[in-house]
C-alpha positions as CSV (number, residue, x, y, z in Angstrom):
1,M,117.7,87.1,106.0
2,K,118.7,89.3,108.9
3,T,117.7,92.8,110.0
4,I,120.6,95.3,109.8
5,T,118.7,98.0,111.5
6,S,115.7,97.4,113.8
7,A,112.9,99.4,115.2
8,T,113.3,101.2,118.5
9,S,109.8,102.5,118.8
10,T,107.2,101.0,121.0
11,S,105.2,99.9,118.0
12,S,108.1,97.7,116.8
13,T,106.7,94.4,118.0
14,N,103.1,95.0,117.2
15,F,102.6,97.4,114.3
16,G,99.5,99.5,114.5
17,M,97.9,101.1,111.5
18,A,99.6,103.7,109.2
19,G,99.0,106.4,111.8
20,D,101.2,104.6,114.2
21,T,104.1,103.7,112.0
22,T,107.4,105.5,112.5
23,V,110.6,105.8,110.6
24,Y,112.1,103.3,113.1
25,D,109.6,100.7,111.9
26,C,111.3,100.5,108.5
27,P,114.2,98.0,108.8
28,L,117.1,97.6,106.5
29,L,117.1,93.9,105.7
30,E,120.1,91.9,104.6
31,L,119.0,89.5,101.9
32,P,120.5,86.1,101.3
33,R,123.1,86.0,98.6
34,V,124.9,83.3,96.7
35,E,128.4,84.4,95.8
36,N,130.1,82.9,92.7
37,R,133.1,83.9,90.6
38,A,130.7,84.0,87.6
39,G,128.5,86.5,89.4
40,N,126.4,86.8,92.5
41,L,122.7,86.1,93.0
42,T,120.2,87.4,95.5
43,V,116.6,86.2,95.6
44,L,113.5,88.0,96.8
45,Q,110.5,85.6,97.2
46,P,107.1,86.4,98.8
47,G,106.4,84.1,101.7
48,W,110.1,83.5,102.3
49,N,112.1,86.7,102.6
50,C,109.6,89.2,101.3
51,P,107.0,90.1,103.9
52,F,104.1,90.6,101.4
53,D,102.8,89.4,98.1
54,V,104.2,91.4,95.2
55,P,101.7,92.3,92.5
56,R,103.8,95.2,91.2
57,V,107.6,95.7,90.6
58,Y,109.1,98.8,89.1
59,Y,112.5,100.4,88.9
60,L,114.0,103.9,88.5
61,Y,117.0,104.4,86.3
62,D,118.8,107.2,84.4
63,V,117.9,109.6,87.2
64,P,119.6,112.9,86.4
65,G,122.1,114.2,89.0
66,G,120.6,116.4,91.6
67,S,117.1,115.0,91.0
68,T,114.7,113.9,93.8
69,R,112.2,111.0,93.4
70,G,109.4,109.9,95.6
71,G,108.1,112.9,97.6
72,H,105.0,111.1,98.8
73,A,103.5,108.7,101.3
74,H,101.1,105.7,101.0
75,K,98.0,105.0,103.0
76,N,98.1,101.2,102.5
77,L,101.1,100.2,100.3
78,R,104.2,98.4,101.6
79,Q,107.4,98.4,99.7
80,L,110.9,96.9,99.6
81,I,113.5,99.3,98.0
82,V,116.7,97.9,96.7
83,A,119.7,99.6,95.1
84,A,120.0,97.0,92.3
85,G,122.9,99.1,91.0
86,G,124.8,102.1,92.2
87,S,123.6,104.0,95.2
88,F,121.1,106.5,96.5
89,E,119.8,107.9,99.8
90,V,116.2,107.4,101.1
91,L,114.9,110.1,103.5
92,L,112.1,108.8,105.7
93,D,109.7,111.0,107.6
94,D,106.8,110.0,109.9
95,G,105.6,113.5,110.7
96,R,107.7,113.6,113.9
97,N,111.0,112.0,113.1
98,R,113.3,111.9,110.1
99,R,115.8,109.2,109.2
100,S,118.1,108.8,106.3
101,V,119.1,105.4,104.8
102,F,121.9,105.1,102.3
103,L,121.5,102.1,99.9
104,N,124.5,100.9,97.9
105,R,124.4,97.1,97.9
106,P,121.9,94.9,95.9
107,Y,121.6,92.5,98.9
108,Y,120.1,95.1,101.2
109,A,116.4,96.0,101.1
110,L,114.7,98.9,102.9
111,A,111.2,97.9,104.1
112,L,108.7,100.8,104.0
113,Y,105.3,100.6,105.6
114,P,102.2,102.8,105.2
115,G,102.2,106.2,106.7
116,I,105.8,107.0,105.9
117,W,106.9,109.9,103.7
118,R,109.8,109.1,101.5
119,E,112.2,111.0,99.2
120,L,115.0,109.5,97.2
121,H,118.1,111.7,96.7
122,N,121.8,111.6,95.7
123,F,121.6,109.0,92.9
124,S,125.0,107.8,91.7
125,S,125.6,107.6,87.9
126,G,124.1,104.5,86.5
127,S,122.1,103.7,89.7
128,V,119.0,101.5,89.6
129,C,116.3,101.6,92.3
130,L,114.3,98.4,92.4
131,V,110.9,98.6,94.2
132,L,108.7,95.7,95.1
133,A,105.2,96.8,96.0
134,S,102.4,95.1,97.9
135,E,99.6,96.6,95.8
136,R,98.9,97.5,92.2
137,Y,99.1,101.2,91.4
138,E,96.2,103.2,92.8
139,E,96.5,107.0,92.8
140,V,94.0,107.2,95.7
141,D,96.6,105.5,98.0
142,Y,99.2,108.3,97.5
143,I,99.6,111.5,99.6
144,R,101.7,113.8,97.4
145,D,101.6,117.0,99.4
146,Y,103.7,117.1,102.6
147,K,101.4,119.4,104.5
148,A,98.4,117.1,103.7
149,F,100.5,114.1,104.8
150,A,101.4,115.8,108.1
151,S,97.7,116.5,108.7
152,W,96.6,113.0,107.7
153,K,99.3,111.4,109.9
154,A,98.3,113.6,112.9
155,L,94.6,112.8,112.4
156,H,95.2,109.0,112.2
157,R,97.7,109.0,115.0
158,A,95.1,110.7,117.2
159,E,92.3,108.3,116.1
160,G,94.5,105.3,116.5
161,S,93.5,104.1,113.0
162,S,94.3,104.8,109.4
163,D,91.0,105.0,107.6
164,G,90.7,101.3,106.9
165,A,94.4,100.9,105.9
166,T,95.6,97.3,106.0
167,E,97.6,96.3,109.0
168,V,101.4,96.4,108.5
169,A,103.2,93.1,108.6
170,N,104.3,91.8,111.9
171,R,108.0,92.4,112.4
172,S,108.7,88.7,112.8
173,S,107.4,88.0,109.4
174,A,109.5,90.8,107.9
175,T,112.7,89.7,109.4
176,G,112.4,86.0,109.2
């Protein structure tokens, strides 16, 4: 697995807590693939090319044209987002910077870390968004209001912590 985009922020080699994460800490990973005339195969396996355990997997599909999904941030949760079919755009926001990532291949995964606001837009017809999550669903982990997110991010950035949030995986474990 190799990193297609890498972090450029000062926290890229030693992630802090969710208050420190930036949109540049969210790499686009190229996953290994086995190509075959009968069909291609890509494997995601915790401990090998997935930087965290995966107690929850979900996918979005049949998203109506013009719809937006996401619109939230997480305090602790880490995710890998894959366009398993079709394409869509992921807008990332850390309260200071914005970055847009276009996903259109099932062998690319966008790694998202705590403290990053995300919105998914521009779904193609028939697209499937596959998400691997580091935690089971817990509503308390979500920040669903952008103003509340910006305040939370600023507070935790100033404190240098994230209210007990788990540390984000070291870049070397995320990129193999």
